[in-house]
C-alpha positions, 0 to 999 in steps of 0.5 A: 779336356780331350785335346789337352790329354792328346797333347801328352801322347806321343802316338794316338795310332790305335789308341782306344778310348772307352766311355759310357754313352753320355752325350759328350762322347757322342758329340760331333766334336768328340768323335771328329777329334778321335777320328783325326787322331786314329783313336778307336772309340769304344762305348758301353751298351746303352743301359749296361753299367756292368761294361764299365764295372772296372772303371766305376770300381776304381772310382768308388775307391778313389772317392772312399780312400782320398775324397769322402771325409777330406777337405782340400784347400783347392782344385790344386790340392785335389789334383795332386792327391788324385795324381798321387793316388793313381800312382800309388794305385798303379806302382806301389799297391799290390794285389793278390790276384796279381800274384802279390804284384802291383798292376805295373809290375805285373804287366812288366812281368807278362810282357817279359814272359811273352817276349821271352817265350 
């Protein structure tokens, strides 16, 4: 899965991948693939779920909003629903904490403000 994802990224230099301390994230093949691509590995502390609170919250919302109570006819249908949800979550959904902007809009505005400071 990692190698498939890396094919879609043009420049991995300085990229950070954060995970929990699952066995597969500590396996030599995973670690060496990250090193070969100049990717920084970030791991949560052992037994500290709070390190992953943001992504755990996201997956909780995703499951609640598009998975529980739904039936998908195929993996492809589920995959499409996940892609659509991620796009909506980042580009359309507005958040009060982000001044009524979507995460993408907020980031663009923040970058613009920094560049023009």
